[in-house]
ZALUM-825547 format. One record per residue: residue in three letters; chain; y, z, x of N, C-alpha, C in turn. Coordinates in nm, 4 decimals. Last residue first. Example, Ala and Ser with C-alpha at 12.3 -4.5 7.8 and 13.67 -1.06 7.14 Angstrom:
<vokols>
   code   unit         ny         nz         nx        cay        caz        cax         cy         cz         cx
    SER      A    -0.2250     0.7080     1.2850    -0.1060     0.7140     1.3670     0.0030     0.7870     1.2900
    ALA      A    -0.5690     0.7800     1.3190    -0.4500     0.7800     1.2300    -0.3300     0.7800     1.3200
</vokols>
This chain:
<vokols>
   code   unit         ny         nz         nx        cay        caz        cax         cy         cz         cx
    LYS      A     1.4306    -0.4228    -2.4347     1.3715    -0.5568    -2.4531     1.2641    -0.5479    -2.5586
    LEU      A     1.5277    -0.1711    -2.4678     1.6055    -0.2646    -2.3864     1.5544    -0.4067    -2.3966
    LYS      A     1.5654     0.0801    -2.6916     1.4796    -0.0351    -2.6635     1.5649    -0.1380    -2.5915
    GLU      A     1.6137     0.4154    -2.6159     1.6781     0.2857    -2.6382     1.5797     0.1757    -2.6028
    TYR      A     1.5775     0.7385    -2.7669     1.5394     0.6347    -2.6719     1.6149     0.5076    -2.7074
    LYS      A     1.5460     1.0827    -2.8331     1.6278     0.9622    -2.8374     1.5808     0.8647    -2.7308
    ARG      A     1.2450     1.2079    -2.9658     1.3372     1.2041    -2.8524     1.4185     1.0767    -2.8653
    GLU      A     0.9990     1.2438    -3.0926     1.1231     1.2972    -3.1478     1.2282     1.3136    -3.0384
    TRP      A     0.7596     1.1341    -3.0290     0.8129     1.2333    -2.9354     0.9384     1.3008    -2.9878
    LYS      A     0.7068     0.9329    -3.2024     0.6407     1.0610    -3.2271     0.6981     1.1724    -3.1390
    LYS      A     0.8312     0.7167    -3.0787     0.8943     0.7767    -3.1973     0.8344     0.9140    -3.2287
    ILE      A     0.6410     0.6454    -2.8889     0.7655     0.7096    -2.8438     0.8359     0.7770    -2.9611
    GLU      A     0.4494     0.5236    -3.0545     0.4155     0.6448    -2.9799     0.5411     0.7199    -2.9367
    GLY      A     0.5937     0.3036    -3.1464     0.5404     0.4004    -3.2420     0.5053     0.5325    -3.1744
    GLU      A     0.6347     0.1681    -2.9047     0.7490     0.2250    -2.9758     0.7044     0.3284    -3.0787
    ILE      A     0.3760     0.0850    -2.8440     0.4423     0.1819    -2.7582     0.5582     0.2479    -2.8320
    ASP      A     0.1284    -0.0347    -2.9553     0.2438     0.0123    -3.0325     0.3139     0.1234    -2.9539
    LEU      A    -0.0076    -0.3158    -2.7953     0.0125    -0.1720    -2.7942     0.1382    -0.1344    -2.8721
    ARG      A    -0.0008    -0.5906    -2.7895    -0.0809    -0.5265    -2.8944    -0.0609    -0.3756    -2.9008
    GLU      A     0.1363    -0.6696    -2.5642     0.2032    -0.6835    -2.6939     0.1298    -0.6078    -2.8045
    ASP      A     0.1455    -0.5060    -2.2708     0.0505    -0.5576    -2.3692     0.1166    -0.5548    -2.5069
    HIS      A     0.3251    -0.3813    -2.1150     0.2756    -0.5100    -2.0668     0.1826    -0.5782    -2.1654
    ALA      A     0.6087    -0.1893    -2.1270     0.4877    -0.2258    -2.2012     0.4477    -0.3671    -2.1603
    PHE      A     0.7604     0.0552    -1.9458     0.7355    -0.0883    -1.9476     0.6040    -0.1144    -2.0194
    ILE      A     1.0064     0.2869    -1.9684     0.8673     0.2627    -2.0044     0.8509     0.1126    -2.0223
    TRP      A     1.2026     0.4762    -1.7628     1.1883     0.3429    -1.8211     1.0405     0.3213    -1.8457
    ALA      A     1.3982     0.7669    -1.7571     1.2635     0.7085    -1.7541     1.2660     0.5738    -1.8251
    GLY      A     1.6073     0.9954    -1.5827     1.5917     0.8747    -1.6620     1.4499     0.8216    -1.6488
    SER      A     1.6756     1.2084    -1.4198     1.6001     1.2332    -1.5433     1.5949     1.1145    -1.6371
    ASP      A     1.7750     1.1287    -1.1773     1.8705     1.1712    -1.2791     1.8059     1.1883    -1.4167
    HIS      A     1.5767     1.0248    -1.0201     1.6227     1.1599    -0.9890     1.7217     1.2136    -1.0914
    ASN      A     1.3596     0.8348    -1.2460     1.4511     0.8535    -1.1341     1.4965     0.9987    -1.1219
    PHE      A     1.0630     0.6440    -1.3171     1.1511     0.7581    -1.3437     1.2412     0.7784    -1.2224
    ALA      A     0.8679     0.4070    -1.4871     0.9523     0.4362    -1.3712     1.0418     0.5522    -1.4102
    ILE      A     0.5503     0.3355    -1.5986     0.6686     0.4172    -1.6217     0.7401     0.4382    -1.4896
    SER      A     0.3490     0.0987    -1.7714     0.3903     0.1635    -1.6472     0.5224     0.2329    -1.6749
    VAL      A     0.0737    -0.0152    -1.9602     0.1985     0.0603    -1.9567     0.2237     0.1073    -1.8141
    GLY      A    -0.1760    -0.1091    -1.9659    -0.0762    -0.1965    -2.0225     0.0606    -0.1299    -2.0260
    ASP      A    -0.3935     0.0331    -1.8589    -0.3161     0.0885    -1.9691    -0.2259    -0.0114    -2.0385
    SER      A    -0.5509    -0.0062    -1.6363    -0.5914    -0.0695    -1.7616    -0.5077    -0.0268    -1.8813
    ASN      A    -0.4657     0.1194    -1.4078    -0.5234    -0.0143    -1.3938    -0.5569    -0.0801    -1.5259
    GLY      A    -0.1373     0.2679    -1.4254    -0.2830     0.2727    -1.4257    -0.3365     0.1317    -1.4195
    ALA      A     0.1543     0.4398    -1.2971     0.0841     0.3240    -1.3524    -0.0655     0.3488    -1.3481
    LEU      A     0.4754     0.5433    -1.2214     0.3433     0.5835    -1.2693     0.2784     0.4617    -1.3315
    LEU      A     0.7155     0.5826    -0.9666     0.6482     0.4920    -1.0585     0.5117     0.5480    -1.0932
    GLY      A     1.0171     0.7693    -0.9022     0.8946     0.6999    -0.8669     0.8420     0.6136    -0.9791
    GLY      A     1.2127     1.0467    -0.7797     1.1971     0.9234    -0.8556     1.0692     0.8533    -0.8136
    TRP      A     1.2578     1.4031    -0.8234     1.2186     1.2854    -0.7463     1.2112     1.1638    -0.8381
    GLY      A     1.3102     1.6566    -0.9200     1.4166     1.5570    -0.9235     1.3857     1.4351    -0.8384
    PHE      A     1.1112     1.8408    -0.9431     1.1822     1.8362    -0.8151     1.2974     1.7363    -0.8145
    ARG      A     1.0023     1.7835    -1.1927     1.0759     1.9089    -1.1746     1.1601     1.9065    -1.0472
    LEU      A     0.8696     1.5438    -1.1349     0.9781     1.5465    -1.2331     1.0653     1.6701    -1.2143
    PHE      A     0.6794     1.6299    -0.9464     0.7746     1.5235    -0.9126     0.8952     1.5279    -1.0063
    MET      A     0.5336     1.8234    -1.0949     0.6115     1.8622    -0.9773     0.7183     1.7582    -0.9459
    ALA      A     0.4167     1.6540    -1.2858     0.5063     1.7616    -1.3294     0.5928     1.8104    -1.2130
    VAL      A     0.2564     1.5011    -1.1142     0.3674     1.4367    -1.1855     0.4656     1.5427    -1.2356
    PHE      A     0.0703     1.6979    -1.0281     0.1583     1.6301    -0.9325     0.2777     1.5670    -1.0031
    LEU      A    -0.0516     1.7709    -1.2731     0.0189     1.8698    -1.1907     0.1147     1.8045    -1.0923
    PHE      A    -0.1644     1.5244    -1.3636    -0.0699     1.5991    -1.4448     0.0140     1.6937    -1.3582
    PHE      A    -0.3427     1.4685    -1.1546    -0.2357     1.3749    -1.1877    -0.1258     1.4474    -1.2648
    ASP      A    -0.5137     1.6905    -1.1789    -0.4350     1.6707    -1.0566    -0.3173     1.5774    -1.0822
    LEU      A    -0.6218     1.6340    -1.4331    -0.5446     1.7563    -1.4124    -0.4583     1.7450    -1.2868
    GLN      A    -0.7584     1.3894    -1.3897    -0.6440     1.3940    -1.4787    -0.5603     1.5196    -1.4606
    GLU      A    -0.9648     1.2802    -1.2319    -0.8666     1.3707    -1.1723    -0.7408     1.3839    -1.2588
    HIS      A    -1.1354     1.0860    -1.3233    -1.1731     1.2253    -1.3506    -1.0730     1.3264    -1.2929
    ALA      A    -1.0234     0.8452    -1.2324    -1.0209     0.8763    -1.3757    -1.0540     1.0234    -1.4049
    SER      A    -0.8369     0.9175    -0.9296    -0.9467     0.8547    -1.0034    -0.9441     0.9064    -1.1472
    PHE      A    -0.5165     0.8561    -0.8052    -0.6032     0.9508    -0.8748    -0.7132     0.8739    -0.9461
    LEU      A    -0.3055     0.8303    -0.5335    -0.4021     0.7570    -0.6153    -0.5031     0.8562    -0.6725
    HIS      A     0.0179     0.8305    -0.4411    -0.0895     0.9224    -0.4769    -0.1823     0.8482    -0.5726
    CYS      A     0.2353     0.7390    -0.1848     0.1552     0.6950    -0.2996     0.0354     0.7863    -0.3188
    PRO      A     0.3644     0.8093     0.0500     0.4251     0.8495    -0.0770     0.3461     0.8093    -0.2015
    ALA      A     0.3100     0.8803     0.3466     0.2152     0.8392     0.2419     0.2677     0.8836     0.1050
    GLN      A     0.5332     0.9421     0.5010     0.4260     0.8599     0.5575     0.3345     0.8032     0.4498
    ARG      A     0.6900     1.1091     0.3464     0.7479     0.9814     0.3901     0.6429     0.8877     0.4498
    LEU      A     0.5177     1.3297     0.3199     0.5499     1.2476     0.2029     0.6040     1.1117     0.2454
    GLU      A     0.2817     1.3547     0.5892     0.4123     1.3816     0.5309     0.4342     1.2882     0.4124
    GLN      A    -0.0688     1.4439     0.5729     0.0407     1.3498     0.5981     0.1705     1.3979     0.5327
    ARG      A    -0.2954     1.5853     0.5237    -0.1937     1.6499     0.6073    -0.0754     1.5581     0.6377
    ASP      A    -0.5258     1.6519     0.2643    -0.4337     1.5578     0.3278    -0.3260     1.6332     0.4046
    GLY      A    -0.6951     1.8037     0.1028    -0.7451     1.7530     0.2303    -0.6526     1.6564     0.3020
    ARG      A    -0.5949     1.9264    -0.1132    -0.6730     1.8050    -0.1407    -0.7172     1.7370    -0.0109
    ALA      A    -0.4394     2.1162    -0.0025    -0.5590     2.1635    -0.0736    -0.6500     2.0464    -0.1089
    ARG      A    -0.2259     1.9620     0.0779    -0.3232     2.0052     0.1797    -0.4512     2.0578     0.1160
    ARG      A    -0.0970     1.9392    -0.1714    -0.1471     1.8196    -0.1032    -0.2525     1.8574     0.0013
    ARG      A    -0.0240     2.2026    -0.2223    -0.1140     2.1331    -0.3153    -0.1757     2.0110    -0.2486
    ARG      A     0.1441     2.2396    -0.0007     0.0283     2.3283    -0.0206    -0.0735     2.2598    -0.1123
    TYR      A     0.3415     2.0510    -0.0453     0.2499     2.0318     0.0679     0.1285     2.1237     0.0581
    TYR      A     0.4598     2.1663    -0.2817     0.4064     2.0299    -0.2804     0.3047     2.0127    -0.1678
    ALA      A     0.5420     2.4189    -0.1926     0.4426     2.4080    -0.3001     0.3787     2.2695    -0.3005
    THR      A     0.7277     2.3339     0.0025     0.6161     2.4211     0.0390     0.5057     2.4108    -0.0657
    LEU      A     0.9197     2.1933    -0.1379     0.8270     2.1183    -0.0524     0.7084     2.2029    -0.0078
    ASN      A     1.0662     2.1996    -0.3998     0.9878     2.3055    -0.3385     0.8803     2.2358    -0.2559
    GLU      A     1.3929     2.0989    -0.5080     1.2626     2.0720    -0.4462     1.1974     2.1990    -0.3948
    SER      A     1.6446     2.1526    -0.5890     1.5407     2.1496    -0.6925     1.4008     2.1342    -0.6338
    SER      A     1.8020     2.1257    -0.3673     1.7939     2.2599    -0.4252     1.6880     2.2677    -0.5356
    PRO      A     1.7952     1.8487    -0.3135     1.7125     1.9406    -0.2337     1.7015     2.0810    -0.2924
    TRP      A     1.8100     1.5853    -0.4624     1.8435     1.7172    -0.5162     1.7621     1.8229    -0.4398
    ILE      A     1.7187     1.3935    -0.2855     1.8502     1.3748    -0.3469     1.9006     1.5067    -0.4046
    GLY      A     1.4611     1.4080    -0.1948     1.5661     1.4624    -0.1091     1.7059     1.4477    -0.1669
    TRP      A     1.3294     1.0889    -0.2943     1.3220     1.2339    -0.2861     1.4337     1.2804    -0.1934
    GLU      A     1.1831     0.8002    -0.4327     1.3055     0.8710    -0.3927     1.2815     1.0217    -0.3975
    THR      A     0.9311     0.7092    -0.4844     1.0241     0.6160    -0.4208     1.1554     0.6817    -0.3791
    ILE      A     0.5958     0.7724    -0.5154     0.7266     0.8358    -0.5042     0.8180     0.7431    -0.4252
    ALA      A     0.3606     0.6690    -0.7381     0.4273     0.6298    -0.6138     0.5670     0.6907    -0.6133
    ALA      A     0.0685     0.7342    -0.8723     0.2040     0.7888    -0.8755     0.2645     0.7576    -0.7400
    ILE      A    -0.1873     0.5823    -1.0562    -0.1121     0.5901    -0.9314     0.0248     0.6478    -0.9596
    ARG      A    -0.5165     0.6130    -1.1741    -0.3742     0.6269    -1.1980    -0.3078     0.6341    -1.0613
    PHE      A    -0.8132     0.4306    -1.2639    -0.7324     0.5103    -1.1737    -0.5911     0.5196    -1.2274
    GLY      A    -1.1550     0.3488    -1.3343    -1.0165     0.3654    -1.3750    -0.9421     0.4524    -1.2753
    LYS      A    -1.4169     0.3017    -1.3024    -1.3329     0.2720    -1.1870    -1.1847     0.2851    -1.2206
    SER      A    -1.5329     0.3445    -1.5418    -1.5604     0.4419    -1.4367    -1.4764     0.4171    -1.3123
    ASN      A    -1.2688     0.2620    -1.7757    -1.3998     0.2422    -1.7153    -1.4169     0.3407    -1.6004
    SER      A    -1.1203     0.4280    -2.0494    -1.1146     0.3844    -1.9101    -1.2554     0.3603    -1.8593
    LYS      A    -1.1789     0.5254    -2.2920    -1.1111     0.3956    -2.2889    -1.1023     0.3406    -2.1479
    GLU      A    -1.2828     0.7717    -2.2442    -1.3769     0.6708    -2.2915    -1.3121     0.5320    -2.2936
    LEU      A    -1.0675     0.9278    -2.1806    -1.1436     0.8699    -2.0706    -1.2431     0.7647    -2.1166
    CYS      A    -0.7967     0.9978    -2.2922    -0.9053     0.9242    -2.3584    -0.9882     0.8527    -2.2527
    SER      A    -0.5947     1.0942    -2.1407    -0.6901     1.1923    -2.1928    -0.8071     1.1253    -2.2636
    PHE      A    -0.4457     0.8656    -2.0888    -0.5206     0.9276    -1.9804    -0.6241     1.0257    -2.0320
    ASN      A    -0.2865     0.6958    -2.2318    -0.4246     0.7160    -2.2754    -0.5090     0.7833    -2.1682
    MET      A    -0.0223     0.6853    -2.1809    -0.1076     0.6120    -2.0873    -0.2554     0.6251    -2.1229
    LEU      A     0.0658     0.8569    -2.3831     0.1044     0.7159    -2.3827     0.0124     0.6327    -2.2942
    ASP      A    -0.0373     1.0994    -2.3013    -0.0788     1.0425    -2.4298    -0.0508     0.8927    -2.4315
    PHE      A     0.1052     1.1216    -2.0626    -0.0410     1.1088    -2.0610    -0.0943     1.0539    -2.1905
    VAL      A     0.3682     1.1435    -2.1588     0.3312     1.0322    -2.0712     0.1801     1.0121    -2.0724
    GLN      A     0.3489     1.3855    -2.2974     0.3827     1.2633    -2.3692     0.3433     1.1399    -2.2877
    CYS      A     0.2937     1.5590    -2.0866     0.1982     1.5456    -2.1974     0.2225     1.4169    -2.2737
    CYS      A     0.5316     1.5264    -1.9397     0.4023     1.4862    -1.8822     0.2978     1.4670    -1.9913
    PHE      A     0.7148     1.6423    -2.1156     0.7239     1.4988    -2.0884     0.5934     1.4475    -2.0267
    LYS      A     0.6212     1.9090    -2.0991     0.6248     1.8379    -2.2277     0.6291     1.6869    -2.2054
    VAL      A     0.6565     1.9644    -1.8257     0.5224     1.9658    -1.8839     0.5195     1.8892    -2.0160
    PRO      A     0.9256     1.9756    -1.7484     0.8475     1.8549    -1.7198     0.7115     1.8501    -1.7878
    LYS      A     1.1862     2.0982    -1.8056     1.0678     2.1142    -1.8895     0.9758     1.9935    -1.8694
    LEU      A     1.3826     2.0222    -1.6400     1.3494     2.1640    -1.6379     1.2286     2.1962    -1.7253
    GLU      A     1.4252     1.7599    -1.6958     1.3505     1.7899    -1.5735     1.3163     1.9377    -1.5618
    ASP      A     1.3929     1.6054    -1.9879     1.4453     1.7321    -1.9372     1.3635     1.7723    -1.8149
    PHE      A     1.4651     1.2528    -1.9975     1.3747     1.3668    -2.0126     1.4406     1.4901    -1.9515
    ILE      A     1.5879     0.9734    -2.1687     1.6202     1.0823    -2.0767     1.5198     1.1946    -2.1028
    LEU      A     1.4715     0.6331    -2.1812     1.4978     0.7641    -2.2383     1.5319     0.8626    -2.1281
    PHE      A     1.4076     0.2976    -2.2686     1.4732     0.3915    -2.1783     1.4945     0.5229    -2.2521
    TYR      A     1.1631     0.0410    -2.2731     1.2294     0.1505    -2.3420     1.2895     0.2441    -2.2382
    VAL      A     1.0692    -0.2918    -2.3029     1.1183    -0.1880    -2.2129     1.1937    -0.0852    -2.2965
    HIS      A     0.8003    -0.5241    -2.3514     0.9035    -0.4361    -2.4048     0.9424    -0.3348    -2.2979
    LYS      A     0.6649    -0.6997    -2.1807     0.6845    -0.7359    -2.3219     0.7969    -0.6537    -2.3838
    ILE      A     0.6723    -0.8263    -1.8597     0.7085    -0.7129    -1.9437     0.7342    -0.7613    -2.0857
    ASN      A     0.6375    -1.0293    -1.6870     0.5222    -0.9952    -1.7714     0.5525    -0.8800    -1.8649
    SER      A     0.9476    -1.2247    -1.6836     0.8514    -1.1275    -1.6321     0.7351    -1.1089    -1.7295
    SER      A     1.1503    -1.3792    -1.7796     1.0511    -1.4473    -1.6963     0.9438    -1.3521    -1.6436
    GLU      A     1.3091    -1.2003    -1.9185     1.2445    -1.3085    -1.9928     1.1355    -1.3772    -1.9117
    LEU      A     1.4258    -1.0297    -1.7285     1.3147    -0.9827    -1.8112     1.2407    -1.0953    -1.8812
    GLU      A     1.6046    -1.0173    -1.5130     1.5273    -1.1387    -1.5385     1.4057    -1.1065    -1.6243
    PHE      A     1.7641    -0.8133    -1.4050     1.7910    -0.8628    -1.5408     1.7225    -0.9963    -1.5691
    SER      A     1.6831    -0.6951    -1.1765     1.7687    -0.8126    -1.1599     1.7970    -0.8810    -1.2943
    ASN      A     1.5204    -0.4906    -1.2703     1.6411    -0.4559    -1.1954     1.7355    -0.5740    -1.1795
    PHE      A     1.3137    -0.6449    -1.3851     1.3964    -0.5583    -1.4687     1.5285    -0.5277    -1.3987
    SER      A     1.2066    -0.7605    -1.1565     1.2605    -0.8457    -1.2632     1.3540    -0.7661    -1.3532
    ASP      A     1.1201    -0.5285    -1.0291     1.2228    -0.6113    -0.9649     1.2870    -0.7049    -1.0666
    ILE      A     0.9243    -0.4564    -1.2134     1.0413    -0.3700    -1.1971     1.1539    -0.4447    -1.1266
    ASP      A     0.7444    -0.6700    -1.1798     0.8036    -0.6440    -1.3102     0.9298    -0.5590    -1.2979
    GLN      A     0.6778    -0.6342    -0.9112     0.7430    -0.7586    -0.9534     0.8105    -0.7401    -1.0888
    LYS      A     0.5486    -0.3883    -0.9266     0.6743    -0.3982    -0.8526     0.7493    -0.5254    -0.8901
    ILE      A     0.3204    -0.4645    -1.0658     0.4125    -0.3707    -1.1269     0.5484    -0.3785    -1.0581
    GLY      A     0.1990    -0.6361    -0.8805     0.2379    -0.6845    -1.0128     0.3390    -0.5945    -1.0802
    ARG      A     0.1689    -0.4544    -0.6493     0.2383    -0.5837    -0.6447     0.2862    -0.6314    -0.7818
    LEU      A     0.0243    -0.2198    -0.6353     0.1588    -0.2142    -0.6910     0.2261    -0.3496    -0.7069
    ILE      A    -0.2150    -0.2997    -0.5173    -0.2164    -0.2315    -0.6458    -0.0797    -0.2404    -0.7124
    VAL      A    -0.1222    -0.4069    -0.2763    -0.1970    -0.4910    -0.3698    -0.1963    -0.4298    -0.5094
    GLU      A    -0.0003    -0.1816    -0.1531     0.0784    -0.2993    -0.1900     0.0073    -0.3868    -0.2924
    THR      A    -0.1079     0.0422    -0.0520    -0.1173     0.0247    -0.1966    -0.0421    -0.0984    -0.2448
    GLU      A    -0.0539     0.0281     0.2173    -0.1930     0.0355     0.1742    -0.2090     0.0112     0.0243
    ASP      A     0.2256     0.0369     0.2240     0.1547    -0.0848     0.2667     0.0112    -0.0859     0.2153
    LEU      A     0.2795     0.2987     0.1471     0.3171     0.1904     0.0569     0.2453     0.0606     0.0939
    THR      A    -0.0086     0.5016     0.2169     0.1218     0.4484     0.2516     0.1546     0.3387     0.1515
    HIS      A    -0.1748     0.7421     0.0049    -0.1639     0.6156     0.0744    -0.0211     0.5839     0.1131
    PHE      A    -0.4235     0.9713    -0.0766    -0.2828     0.9532    -0.0473    -0.2701     0.8293     0.0398
    LEU      A    -0.6558     1.0384    -0.3378    -0.6228     0.9771    -0.2100    -0.4727     0.9636    -0.1971
    MET      A    -0.8855     1.2473    -0.4934    -0.7496     1.2020    -0.4846    -0.7259     1.1487    -0.3442
</vokols>
């Protein structure tokens, strides 16, 4: 697992950030986003949502990822709900991976294909702490933005993926925005 500054991961995030900027400025027709879904998750039960996210991103199907597959979790907002945060636990887990940087210095977490448990644990913490950010991979055709108010936007980049079919299995209310 590697921790990076936003500048260091700019190349990785560039296409995804452009899609999210298009979404935020309501220019979806000119973006690479094929479909957008919005839903609310329960931040007090982040494990269930993490499992659903991993299924959606095909993270557990390593045979679909090449040996250079990766996942990225970029934290874009924190400190909004300080009573929900446990920075001691976060930094303990981060230091256990050999990193001593502050979150504000290196908010991007890059996970290789074999680090699925680490990805799961970190994302569960982010959701539980009320942080916002972006989850993406290099070959999924899906990226997910989440915010401090338990909102999640799922961006489908590949028309062939049945993202809506997967979301329906979650038995959770959602809204198709595009």
